[in-house]
C-alpha positions as CSV (number, residue, x, y, z in Angstrom):
1,M,64.1,-1.8,22.2
2,K,63.9,-0.4,18.8
3,S,65.1,-2.9,16.1
4,L,68.4,-2.0,14.5
5,V,66.8,-1.6,11.1
6,L,64.2,0.9,12.4
7,A,66.9,2.8,14.3
8,I,69.0,3.1,11.2
9,F,66.0,4.3,9.2
10,V,64.9,6.8,11.7
11,V,68.3,8.2,12.4
12,S,69.2,8.5,8.8
13,S,65.9,10.3,8.1
14,F,66.4,12.6,11.0
15,F,69.9,13.7,9.9
16,I,68.9,14.2,6.3
17,L,66.6,16.9,7.8
18,S,68.6,18.2,10.7
19,C,72.3,17.4,10.5
20,N,74.1,20.5,11.5
21,F,77.3,21.8,9.9
22,N,78.7,25.2,10.3
23,P,77.4,26.9,7.1
24,D,80.9,28.4,6.7
25,H,82.5,25.0,6.8
26,Q,80.6,22.6,4.6
27,K,83.5,20.2,4.1
28,P,83.0,17.2,6.4
29,I,85.1,16.8,9.4
30,D,88.2,14.7,8.9
31,R,87.4,12.3,11.7
32,R,90.5,10.3,11.5
33,A,92.7,13.4,11.9
34,L,90.5,14.6,14.7
35,V,91.0,11.4,16.7
36,Q,94.6,10.8,15.8
37,R,95.8,14.2,17.0
38,H,94.7,13.1,20.5
39,I,96.0,9.6,20.7
40,P,97.7,9.3,24.1
41,T,101.3,8.1,24.3
42,L,103.9,7.2,26.9
43,S,107.7,7.2,26.8
44,Q,108.0,6.1,30.5
45,S,105.9,4.4,33.1
46,D,103.1,6.5,34.6
47,S,101.0,5.1,37.4
48,L,98.2,7.5,36.6
49,S,98.1,6.7,32.9
50,P,97.6,3.0,32.3
51,F,95.7,2.4,29.1
52,T,92.5,0.3,28.7
53,V,90.8,-1.6,26.0
54,G,87.2,-2.7,26.3
55,N,83.8,-3.0,24.7
56,G,81.5,-1.4,27.4
57,A,80.8,-4.7,29.1
58,F,84.4,-6.0,29.6
59,A,87.6,-4.1,30.0
60,Y,91.3,-4.9,30.4
61,T,93.8,-2.3,31.8
62,V,97.5,-2.6,31.0
63,D,100.8,-1.2,32.0
64,I,103.6,-0.1,29.6
65,T,104.2,-3.7,28.5
66,G,100.7,-3.9,26.9
67,L,99.8,-6.6,29.5
68,Q,99.5,-6.6,33.3
69,T,103.1,-7.3,34.1
70,F,103.9,-4.9,36.9
71,P,100.6,-4.5,38.9
72,D,102.3,-3.4,42.1
73,Y,103.5,-0.2,40.5
74,Y,99.9,0.9,39.7
75,E,98.0,-0.5,42.7
76,E,97.8,2.7,44.7
77,F,97.0,4.9,41.6
78,I,95.0,3.4,38.8
79,P,95.2,-0.4,39.2
80,L,95.4,-2.9,36.4
81,G,92.1,-4.7,36.3
82,T,90.2,-7.3,34.2
83,L,86.5,-6.6,34.9
84,A,83.2,-7.7,33.3
85,Q,79.7,-6.4,34.0
86,W,78.6,-10.0,34.9
87,G,81.6,-10.6,37.2
88,W,80.1,-10.3,40.8
89,H,81.0,-12.2,43.9
90,S,79.8,-12.4,47.5
91,V,81.6,-13.8,50.5
92,P,79.5,-16.3,52.5
93,N,77.0,-14.6,54.8
94,T,77.9,-16.8,57.8
95,E,76.2,-14.5,60.3
96,G,73.0,-14.4,58.4
97,Y,72.8,-10.6,58.0
98,R,69.5,-9.3,56.8
99,F,68.5,-6.1,55.2
100,E,65.9,-5.5,58.0
101,Q,68.7,-5.2,60.5
102,T,69.8,-1.9,58.8
103,L,66.4,-0.2,59.0
104,K,65.6,2.9,61.1
105,D,62.3,4.7,61.3
106,Y,62.1,8.4,60.5
107,D,59.1,10.6,61.3
108,T,57.5,11.7,58.1
109,Y,54.8,14.2,58.8
110,G,53.4,12.1,61.6
111,R,54.0,8.6,60.3
112,P,57.2,6.4,60.6
113,V,59.0,5.5,57.4
114,S,61.9,3.0,57.5
115,Y,65.2,3.7,55.8
116,A,68.3,1.5,55.6
117,Y,70.3,3.9,57.6
118,H,72.5,1.6,59.7
119,Q,75.4,1.6,57.2
120,N,78.0,1.2,59.9
121,S,76.4,-1.8,61.6
122,E,77.9,-5.3,60.9
123,A,74.9,-6.1,58.7
124,G,75.1,-2.7,56.9
125,Q,78.8,-3.2,56.1
126,W,78.3,-6.7,54.8
127,L,75.4,-5.7,52.6
128,R,77.3,-2.7,51.2
129,A,80.3,-4.8,50.3
130,N,78.4,-7.8,48.9
131,P,78.0,-8.5,46.1
132,H,81.1,-6.8,44.8
133,R,82.7,-6.6,41.3
134,L,85.4,-9.2,40.8
135,H,88.8,-8.8,39.3
136,L,88.6,-11.8,36.9
137,G,92.4,-12.4,36.5
138,Q,95.7,-10.8,35.9
139,I,97.5,-11.7,32.6
140,G,101.0,-10.3,32.2
141,F,104.5,-11.2,31.1
142,S,106.8,-13.3,33.1
143,I,110.2,-11.7,32.4
144,K,113.2,-13.5,33.8
145,N,116.9,-12.8,33.5
146,D,119.4,-15.6,32.8
147,N,119.6,-16.3,36.5
148,G,115.8,-17.0,36.7
149,K,115.1,-13.8,38.6
150,D,112.2,-11.5,37.9
151,V,113.2,-8.4,35.9
152,P,112.0,-5.2,37.6
153,L,110.1,-2.4,35.9
154,S,113.1,-0.1,36.2
155,E,115.1,-2.3,33.7
156,L,112.7,-1.7,30.9
157,T,114.1,0.9,28.4
158,H,113.1,2.5,25.1
159,I,109.5,2.7,26.1
160,D,107.1,3.8,23.3
161,Q,103.4,3.1,23.9
162,E,100.3,4.5,22.4
163,A,96.6,3.9,22.9
164,D,95.5,3.9,19.3
165,I,91.9,4.7,20.0
166,W,91.1,4.9,16.2
167,E,91.7,1.2,16.1
168,G,91.0,0.2,19.7
169,I,94.5,-1.3,20.0
170,I,97.2,-0.5,22.5
171,K,100.6,-0.6,20.8
172,S,103.5,-1.1,23.2
173,N,107.2,-1.2,22.4
174,F,110.0,-1.6,24.9
175,S,113.4,-3.2,25.4
176,V,114.5,-5.6,28.1
177,L,117.5,-7.8,28.5
178,D,119.0,-5.9,25.5
179,E,116.2,-7.1,23.2
180,S,113.1,-5.4,21.8
181,V,109.5,-6.4,22.5
182,S,106.5,-5.2,20.5
183,V,102.9,-5.9,21.7
184,Q,99.5,-5.1,20.3
185,T,96.6,-5.5,22.6
186,A,92.8,-5.4,22.0
187,V,89.4,-6.5,23.2
188,H,86.8,-8.1,21.0
189,P,84.0,-5.7,20.2
190,Q,81.3,-8.2,21.2
191,E,83.0,-10.8,23.3
192,D,84.5,-10.7,26.8
193,Q,87.8,-11.6,25.2
194,L,91.3,-9.9,25.2
195,A,94.0,-10.7,22.7
196,A,97.6,-9.8,22.2
197,T,100.3,-10.3,19.5
198,I,103.9,-10.3,20.6
199,T,107.0,-9.9,18.5
200,S,110.5,-10.3,20.2
201,P,113.8,-12.1,19.8
202,L,113.3,-13.1,23.5
203,L,110.4,-15.5,22.6
204,G,111.4,-19.1,23.0
205,S,114.4,-18.2,25.1
206,G,112.7,-18.9,28.5
207,N,113.1,-15.2,29.4
208,L,109.7,-14.1,28.2
209,D,106.5,-16.0,28.9
210,I,102.9,-15.3,29.8
211,R,101.7,-15.5,33.5
212,L,98.1,-15.8,34.7
213,D,97.2,-15.1,38.3
214,F,93.8,-15.3,39.9
215,P,92.7,-13.6,43.1
216,Y,89.8,-13.9,45.6
217,G,87.1,-11.2,45.7
218,S,87.7,-8.0,47.6
219,Q,85.3,-6.3,50.0
220,S,87.3,-3.1,49.8
221,W,85.5,0.1,48.9
222,G,88.0,1.3,46.3
223,K,91.0,0.4,44.2
224,K,91.7,-3.0,45.8
225,T,89.6,-5.2,43.6
226,A,91.6,-8.3,44.4
227,V,92.7,-10.3,47.5
228,W,95.9,-12.3,47.0
229,D,96.4,-13.7,50.4
230,Q,93.5,-16.1,50.7
231,P,94.4,-19.0,48.4
232,E,92.4,-21.5,50.4
233,A,89.2,-19.6,49.8
234,H,88.9,-20.3,46.1
235,T,90.1,-22.8,43.5
236,S,91.6,-22.5,40.0
237,T,91.5,-25.7,38.0
238,L,93.1,-26.5,34.7
239,V,90.2,-28.4,33.2
240,S,91.7,-29.2,29.8
241,Q,94.5,-28.4,27.5
242,D,96.0,-29.3,24.1
243,N,98.7,-27.9,21.9
244,H,97.0,-24.6,21.3
245,S,94.4,-24.1,24.0
246,A,93.5,-24.5,27.6
247,L,90.5,-24.1,29.8
248,I,90.7,-22.9,33.4
249,R,87.7,-23.0,35.8
250,R,87.4,-20.6,38.7
251,D,85.3,-21.3,41.8
252,L,84.9,-18.6,44.5
253,D,82.1,-19.6,46.9
254,T,78.9,-19.5,44.8
255,T,80.6,-17.8,41.9
256,R,82.0,-19.8,39.0
257,Y,83.5,-18.6,35.7
258,F,85.8,-19.9,33.0
259,V,88.9,-18.6,31.3
260,Q,89.6,-20.1,27.9
261,L,93.0,-19.5,26.3
262,T,94.0,-20.1,22.7
263,W,97.4,-19.3,21.2
264,Q,99.1,-19.2,17.8
265,G,102.6,-20.6,18.1
266,E,104.2,-23.2,20.2
267,A,103.6,-23.1,24.0
268,V,102.8,-25.3,26.9
269,I,100.7,-24.2,29.9
270,Q,101.7,-25.2,33.4
271,Q,100.0,-24.6,36.8
272,T,102.8,-23.4,39.0
273,E,100.8,-22.5,42.2
274,S,97.3,-22.8,43.4
275,H,96.2,-19.8,41.4
276,S,99.1,-19.2,39.0
277,F,99.8,-20.5,35.6
278,I,102.6,-20.0,33.1
279,L,102.2,-20.2,29.4
280,D,105.7,-21.3,28.4
281,I,106.3,-19.9,25.0
282,Q,108.5,-22.0,22.7
283,S,108.0,-20.2,19.4
284,D,110.7,-17.9,18.1
285,S,110.0,-14.2,17.3
286,L,106.2,-14.2,17.0
287,F,103.5,-15.3,19.3
288,S,99.8,-14.4,19.9
289,F,97.1,-15.4,22.3
290,S,93.5,-14.8,23.2
291,A,91.7,-15.1,26.6
292,R,88.0,-15.3,26.8
293,F,86.1,-15.0,30.1
294,S,82.6,-16.4,30.6
295,R,80.1,-17.4,33.2
296,D,79.3,-20.6,31.5
297,E,81.6,-23.3,30.3
298,P,82.4,-22.6,26.6
299,D,81.9,-25.1,23.9
300,T,84.1,-23.3,21.3
301,N,87.5,-21.8,21.3
302,P,88.0,-18.0,21.3
303,Q,88.9,-16.3,18.1
304,P,92.6,-16.1,17.3
305,A,94.3,-12.8,18.2
306,E,94.7,-11.6,14.7
307,E,90.9,-11.9,14.1
308,V,90.3,-10.0,17.4
309,L,92.6,-7.2,16.3
310,A,90.9,-7.0,12.9
311,A,87.5,-6.9,14.5
312,S,88.6,-4.1,16.8
313,K,89.9,-2.0,13.9
314,T,86.6,-2.4,12.0
315,H,84.5,-1.7,15.1
316,W,86.4,1.4,16.1
317,K,86.6,2.8,12.6
318,N,82.8,2.6,12.4
319,F,82.4,4.1,15.9
320,W,84.4,7.2,15.0
321,E,83.0,7.6,11.5
322,T,79.4,7.5,12.7
323,G,77.5,9.5,15.3
324,G,78.5,12.9,16.5
325,A,81.8,14.8,16.1
326,I,83.2,18.2,17.2
327,D,86.2,19.8,15.6
328,L,87.7,22.8,17.3
329,S,91.1,22.8,15.4
330,E,90.5,26.2,13.7
331,S,89.8,28.0,17.0
332,T,92.3,30.6,18.1
333,D,91.4,30.4,21.8
334,P,94.4,28.6,23.3
335,R,92.1,26.4,25.4
336,A,90.5,24.8,22.4
337,H,93.0,22.0,21.8
338,E,92.7,20.8,25.4
339,L,88.9,20.9,25.3
340,E,89.0,18.9,22.0
341,R,91.4,16.4,23.6
342,R,89.1,15.9,26.6
343,I,86.1,15.4,24.2
344,V,87.8,12.8,22.0
345,L,89.3,10.8,24.9
346,S,86.0,11.0,26.9
347,R,84.1,9.5,23.9
348,Y,86.5,6.5,23.9
349,L,86.5,6.0,27.7
350,T,82.8,6.1,28.0
351,A,82.3,3.7,25.1
352,I,84.7,1.1,26.7
353,Q,83.6,1.6,30.3
354,T,79.9,2.6,30.5
355,S,78.0,1.3,27.5
356,G,77.0,-2.1,28.8
357,S,73.6,-3.5,29.7
358,L,73.9,-2.4,33.4
359,P,74.3,1.1,34.7
360,P,78.0,1.7,35.2
361,A,80.0,2.2,38.4
362,E,81.6,5.6,38.7
363,T,85.0,4.0,37.9
364,G,83.5,1.9,35.2
365,L,85.2,-1.4,34.6
366,T,88.7,-0.3,35.8
367,Y,88.3,-0.7,39.6
368,N,85.8,-0.8,42.3
369,S,84.6,2.5,43.6
370,W,81.7,1.7,46.0
371,Y,82.5,-2.0,45.7
372,G,81.8,-1.9,41.9
373,K,78.1,-1.0,42.6
374,F,76.4,1.7,40.7
375,H,74.6,4.9,41.6
376,L,71.4,5.5,39.8
377,E,71.5,9.3,40.2
378,M,74.8,9.2,38.3
379,H,73.2,7.2,35.4
380,W,72.2,10.6,33.9
381,W,75.8,11.8,33.8
382,H,77.0,8.5,32.4
383,G,74.5,8.0,29.7
384,V,72.5,11.0,28.4
385,H,75.4,12.1,26.2
386,Y,75.0,8.9,24.0
387,V,71.7,10.2,22.7
388,L,73.0,13.7,22.0
389,W,76.0,12.2,20.2
390,D,73.7,10.1,18.0
391,K,74.6,6.8,19.7
392,P,71.3,6.1,21.5
393,E,71.8,2.3,21.3
394,L,74.7,2.6,23.7
395,F,72.4,4.1,26.3
396,E,69.3,2.0,25.6
397,K,71.1,-1.2,26.5
398,S,71.2,-0.2,30.1
399,L,67.6,1.1,30.3
400,D,66.2,-2.5,30.3
401,Y,67.6,-2.6,33.8
402,Y,64.8,-0.4,35.1
403,T,62.2,-2.9,33.8
404,D,64.2,-5.7,35.4
405,I,64.2,-4.2,38.8
406,L,60.6,-2.9,38.8
407,P,59.5,-5.5,41.4
408,A,62.3,-4.5,43.8
409,A,61.5,-0.8,43.3
410,R,57.7,-1.5,43.9
411,T,58.6,-3.4,47.1
412,K,60.6,-0.5,48.4
413,A,57.9,2.0,47.8
414,K,55.3,-0.2,49.4
415,R,57.4,-0.8,52.4
416,Q,57.7,3.0,53.0
417,G,54.0,3.6,52.4
418,Y,54.2,5.1,48.9
419,E,52.6,4.4,45.6
420,G,54.5,3.3,42.4
421,V,58.2,2.6,42.4
422,R,61.0,4.1,44.4
423,W,64.4,3.6,42.7
424,P,67.4,2.7,44.8
425,K,70.5,4.8,44.8
426,M,73.6,2.6,45.4
427,T,72.6,-0.7,44.0
428,D,73.7,-3.8,42.0
429,Y,72.5,-6.0,39.2
430,R,69.5,-7.2,41.3
431,G,68.3,-3.7,42.2
432,A,69.0,-4.3,45.9
433,E,69.5,-1.2,48.0
434,S,72.8,-0.7,49.9
435,P,72.5,0.7,53.4
436,S,73.8,4.2,53.8
437,T,73.7,7.2,56.0
438,I,73.2,9.4,52.9
439,G,72.2,7.4,49.8
440,V,68.9,6.0,51.0
441,F,67.6,9.6,51.5
442,L,68.4,10.8,48.1
443,I,65.5,11.4,45.7
444,W,67.0,13.0,42.6
445,Q,67.4,9.6,40.9
446,Q,63.6,9.2,40.9
447,P,62.7,11.3,37.9
448,N,65.7,10.1,35.9
449,P,63.9,7.3,34.0
450,I,61.2,9.7,33.0
451,Y,63.9,12.0,31.6
452,Y,65.5,9.1,29.7
453,A,62.2,8.0,28.2
454,E,61.4,11.5,27.1
455,L,64.9,11.9,25.6
456,L,64.4,8.8,23.5
457,Y,60.9,9.8,22.5
458,Q,62.2,13.1,21.2
459,Y,65.1,11.3,19.4
460,Y,63.0,8.7,17.6
461,D,59.7,10.6,17.5
462,D,58.0,7.2,17.5
463,E,54.9,6.0,19.4
464,S,56.6,2.7,20.2
465,I,58.8,4.4,22.7
466,L,55.7,5.5,24.6
467,N,54.4,1.9,24.8
468,E,57.8,0.6,25.7
469,Y,58.5,2.9,28.7
470,K,55.0,3.9,29.8
471,D,55.0,1.6,32.9
472,I,58.3,3.0,34.1
473,V,57.2,6.6,33.5
474,F,53.7,6.2,35.1
475,E,54.8,4.2,38.1
476,T,57.7,6.7,38.7
477,A,55.2,9.6,38.6
478,D,52.9,7.7,41.0
479,F,55.7,7.6,43.6
480,M,56.7,11.2,43.0
481,A,53.1,12.4,43.6
482,S,52.6,10.2,46.7
483,Y,56.0,11.3,48.1
484,A,55.1,15.0,48.1
485,H,53.4,16.0,51.3
486,F,50.6,18.6,51.3
487,D,51.1,21.2,54.1
488,S,47.7,22.6,54.7
489,T,49.0,25.6,56.6
490,K,51.1,26.7,53.6
491,G,48.7,25.4,50.9
492,R,51.5,23.7,49.0
493,Y,53.2,20.3,48.5
494,M,56.6,19.8,50.3
495,L,59.5,17.6,49.5
496,G,61.1,16.3,52.7
497,P,62.0,15.9,55.4
498,P,63.4,13.3,55.6
499,L,65.6,13.7,52.5
500,I,69.1,14.5,51.5
501,P,69.4,16.6,48.4
502,A,71.9,16.3,45.5
503,Q,74.0,18.7,47.4
504,E,74.8,16.2,50.2
505,R,75.4,18.8,53.0
506,Y,72.3,18.4,55.0
507,E,71.0,16.0,57.6
508,P,67.9,14.1,56.5
509,E,65.7,15.7,59.1
510,E,66.5,19.3,58.1
511,A,66.4,19.4,54.3
512,V,63.1,20.9,52.9
513,N,62.3,21.7,49.2
514,P,65.8,21.6,47.7
515,A,65.8,23.6,44.5
516,F,67.0,21.0,42.1
517,E,64.6,18.3,43.4
518,V,61.6,20.7,43.2
519,A,62.5,21.5,39.6
520,Y,63.0,17.9,38.7
521,W,59.7,16.9,40.4
522,Q,58.0,19.6,38.2
523,F,59.7,18.3,35.1
524,G,58.9,14.6,35.9
525,L,55.2,15.2,36.6
526,Q,54.8,17.5,33.6
527,T,56.4,15.0,31.3
528,A,54.3,12.1,32.7
529,M,51.2,14.2,32.0
530,K,52.4,14.7,28.4
531,W,52.8,11.0,28.0
532,K,49.2,10.4,29.1
533,E,48.0,12.9,26.5
534,R,50.2,11.3,23.8
535,L,48.8,7.9,24.5
536,G,45.2,9.2,24.5
537,E,44.8,8.4,28.2
538,A,42.9,10.4,30.7
539,P,45.1,12.8,32.8
540,D,46.0,11.7,36.3
541,S,44.2,14.1,38.7
542,T,46.6,13.3,41.6
543,W,49.7,14.2,39.5
544,A,48.0,17.4,38.3
545,K,47.1,18.4,41.9
546,V,50.6,18.0,43.1
547,L,52.1,19.7,40.1
548,N,49.7,22.7,40.4
549,H,50.5,23.1,44.1
550,L,54.2,22.2,44.3
551,S,56.3,24.5,46.4
552,P,58.2,27.2,44.4
553,L,61.9,27.3,43.9
554,P,63.5,28.6,47.1
555,Q,64.9,32.2,46.7
556,N,66.2,34.9,49.0
557,N,67.8,38.3,48.6
558,G,67.9,38.1,44.9
559,Y,69.4,34.6,44.5
560,Y,68.1,31.1,44.1
561,Q,68.9,29.0,47.2
562,N,70.0,25.4,47.6
563,A,67.0,24.6,49.7
564,E,64.2,26.2,51.6
565,N,66.0,25.6,54.8
566,A,69.2,27.2,53.4
567,M,68.1,30.7,52.8
568,N,71.6,32.1,53.4
569,T,73.4,30.0,50.8
570,F,76.1,32.5,49.9
571,Q,76.8,33.6,53.5
572,D,77.1,30.2,55.1
573,E,80.3,28.3,54.1
574,R,78.7,24.9,54.6
575,H,76.2,25.8,51.8
576,R,78.9,26.6,49.3
577,T,80.5,23.1,49.2
578,D,79.8,19.9,47.3
579,H,77.6,20.1,44.2
580,P,76.2,23.5,43.3
581,S,73.0,21.7,42.3
582,V,70.9,24.8,42.3
583,L,72.4,25.5,38.9
584,G,71.0,22.2,37.6
585,V,67.6,23.8,37.8
586,F,68.3,25.7,34.6
587,G,71.1,23.7,33.0
588,M,70.4,20.0,33.2
589,L,66.7,20.9,33.1
590,P,64.7,23.3,30.9
591,T,62.7,24.6,33.9
592,Q,60.1,27.1,32.5
593,N,59.4,29.3,35.5
594,V,62.9,30.5,36.2
595,D,63.7,34.1,36.6
596,Q,66.8,34.3,34.4
597,D,68.2,37.5,35.9
598,M,68.0,35.9,39.4
599,M,69.6,32.7,38.1
600,R,72.3,34.7,36.4
601,A,73.1,36.4,39.7
602,T,73.1,33.0,41.3
603,L,75.6,31.7,38.7
604,E,77.9,34.6,39.3
605,Q,77.8,34.0,43.1
606,V,78.6,30.3,42.6
607,M,81.5,31.1,40.3
608,Q,82.9,33.6,42.7
609,S,82.4,32.0,46.1
610,W,82.0,28.3,45.8
611,D,84.6,26.0,47.3
612,W,85.7,24.3,44.1
613,S,88.1,22.1,45.9
614,D,85.1,20.4,47.5
615,T,83.2,19.4,44.3
616,W,82.9,16.5,41.9
617,G,83.8,16.2,38.2
618,W,80.3,16.6,36.8
619,D,79.8,19.9,38.6
620,Y,81.9,21.7,35.9
621,P,79.8,20.6,33.0
622,M,76.6,21.2,35.0
623,T,77.8,24.8,35.6
624,A,78.7,25.2,31.9
625,M,75.2,24.0,30.9
626,N,73.6,26.6,33.2
627,A,75.8,29.3,31.8
628,A,75.0,28.3,28.3
629,R,71.2,28.5,28.9
630,L,71.7,31.9,30.4
631,G,73.6,33.3,27.4
632,E,77.0,33.3,29.2
633,P,79.2,31.3,26.9
634,E,82.5,32.6,28.2
635,T,81.5,31.5,31.7
636,A,80.5,28.1,30.2
637,I,84.0,27.7,28.8
638,N,85.6,28.9,32.0
639,A,83.6,26.3,33.9
640,L,84.5,23.4,31.6
641,L,88.2,24.2,31.8
642,M,88.5,25.5,35.3
643,D,92.0,24.8,36.6
644,V,91.3,22.9,39.8
645,Q,92.1,19.4,40.9
646,K,88.6,17.9,40.5
647,N,88.5,19.1,36.9
648,R,91.9,17.5,36.0
649,Y,92.0,15.2,33.0
650,L,94.9,12.8,32.9
651,N,97.1,11.8,29.9
652,N,94.8,8.8,29.3
653,G,91.7,11.1,29.4
654,H,90.4,10.1,32.8
655,N,88.8,12.8,35.1
656,Y,90.9,12.7,38.3
657,Q,89.3,13.6,41.6
658,D,91.7,12.7,44.4
659,E,94.0,9.9,45.5
660,N,91.1,7.7,46.5
661,L,89.1,8.3,43.3
662,T,91.7,8.6,40.6
663,I,89.2,8.2,37.8
664,Y,85.6,9.4,37.6
665,L,83.5,8.7,34.6
666,P,80.5,11.0,35.4
667,G,83.0,13.8,34.7
668,N,83.7,12.4,31.2
669,G,80.1,11.8,30.4
670,G,79.0,15.2,31.8
671,L,81.7,16.9,29.6
672,L,80.2,15.2,26.5
673,T,76.7,16.3,27.4
674,A,77.7,19.9,28.0
675,V,79.7,20.3,24.8
676,A,77.0,18.7,22.7
677,M,74.5,21.1,24.2
678,M,76.8,24.1,23.7
679,A,77.3,23.2,20.0
680,A,73.8,21.9,19.0
681,G,71.7,24.0,21.3
682,W,68.8,23.3,23.7
683,E,65.2,23.9,24.0
684,G,64.7,27.7,23.5
685,A,68.3,28.3,22.4
686,P,69.0,31.4,20.2
687,D,69.0,30.6,16.5
688,I,72.7,30.9,16.0
689,H,75.5,28.4,15.3
690,A,77.0,26.8,18.4
691,P,75.0,29.0,20.8
692,G,76.8,27.8,23.9
693,F,80.3,28.9,22.6
694,P,81.6,32.5,22.6
695,Q,80.7,34.3,19.4
696,D,83.7,36.6,19.3
697,G,85.5,34.6,16.6
698,S,88.0,32.9,18.8
699,W,86.0,29.6,18.7
700,V,85.4,27.9,15.4
701,V,83.1,25.0,16.2
702,K,82.5,22.5,13.4
703,Y,80.2,19.7,14.4
704,E,78.2,16.9,12.8
705,N,75.3,14.7,14.0
706,L,74.7,16.2,17.4
707,H,71.3,16.6,19.0
708,P,70.0,19.5,21.1
709,L,69.4,19.0,24.8
710,P,65.7,19.3,25.8
């Protein structure tokens, strides 16, 4: 990776030359005012609006008490989790399940190619669910009345909570048992450590203490990240304690980690059950604590809570005052305030959930969609915006992952008879592929690392980027060229079958030359050829041959089509569901050979006839990006703010999909990519301010430090 010093020098130099302000608004954006007008608040409990603090690699989600006191109320909506990017667990493989048991051969132009298709076999189910992300522990209040009974959530009054994202601190106030309680909660910017300060007359009375509970790992697909009814399957050991600290060791099968507590004030820790502890507070009025989670046994105490809160304030002030910003407050369009709210909250949520050293899960570090595993085709939507918003380091951290899993990706390509590297779709920290009836046939994650490398090269304009990523770029291109099959009767290279395109509405045996994948193959091979030239290397003749004879984008009756086998896209209802990925051809990508009139007609048909109830959160920014490139800014705004369930943004800023997927971070990341493009432009954009926004005067777009999309 680039050194921090070089990054600062290059970025500073770049913005001296190219920082964009609206020429009519030279005064810098008041970034504090921008952020603070969108700080989310609560005056009552809301199971769809718990707030989270985190640092991109560790996150802690709380209820209205500022801790995890009433988890049952949130369990079916947005659960209260404590997750770290390193926190993985597997149940014992007592049956000896093997990946080879999930393979099925598919005819591929006369030769058998194996895919991990048997998702629903016992082996497939075990391999999908293991490893899974682990809920590291629940830390909340123990609130007892004078009779020693637990006080229910309904008895809390005078609730006043805000997620102060300017400082990265959740500030919670409530009353219980006729007394006030004030809590401030934060996560350390660099450590897997949460901290809280508590002020209340109830402290020291025996009515208000801290409770810690530890679960077993869950093999559930979704929100259930913890199993509480298998106490015999794991151990929680109080290793050591003194007057102001304690160390707890957790053992779950082959997984071990530690939780170290430190507190300021008088308290005694007691183990009350196999996996439950009480921190009995004996101080009056004021108490604070920190809890640090680690894979290895620590040799130092965590920082005191006040230091964590101070570090959080410094970190988040710097986060907001550097990088990109968009201010829409002077716009007269009534939708501007809501769009600005979504932008600000999405910047916070992506920073705390998706900026670690691993590609993120689609629900980040809140709960376990797809067992906490991540989808590499979604990495584009999670991470590209960081570069456009002048925070490339937050994306680069996760790009080392591709180097780490190169051996696994090479093995997969070789097993299937291809050159280079074939990247998995649903995977984990090892790069292992999860069996699937769909995911193993997807190919649109393949060119992604080439896109990322080119994005960074354009950002830094530094040859060191070429040397750093060339192996990934070239081996990816090797696979792409060998994957395409030459049809001698048609005189062109074909993509599939078998494959399933980004629009997952086709059986693997039927999909041929899906539009987005054809365009992305073109982009990937063209870019790899440019990298050869930049490095002074001879061109690759195989890449050039495939590129020059690649199948054209499928079209019929004046419209671009989803795929060559879907030539009646807008007549067949099945073809108008899921992702309208045909729009990504000229939105996400700068495809050069697009007939813009035909693409405009395609966009109009999508807007009019698509089943928007059967889409995903990133489809709206993708549509907006297509509209922007086509010079249709009003359509871009309409897409970004379409009033449908899958485009709903909750009070806490999360993109809601449905009751099973109550948060969806690719929607937040996609929104940030789209608005940066609409403001700063794209390759070939008209030379006007904010070319992706309407130019009728209803939108006043002030922005700083944004980069155009390629």
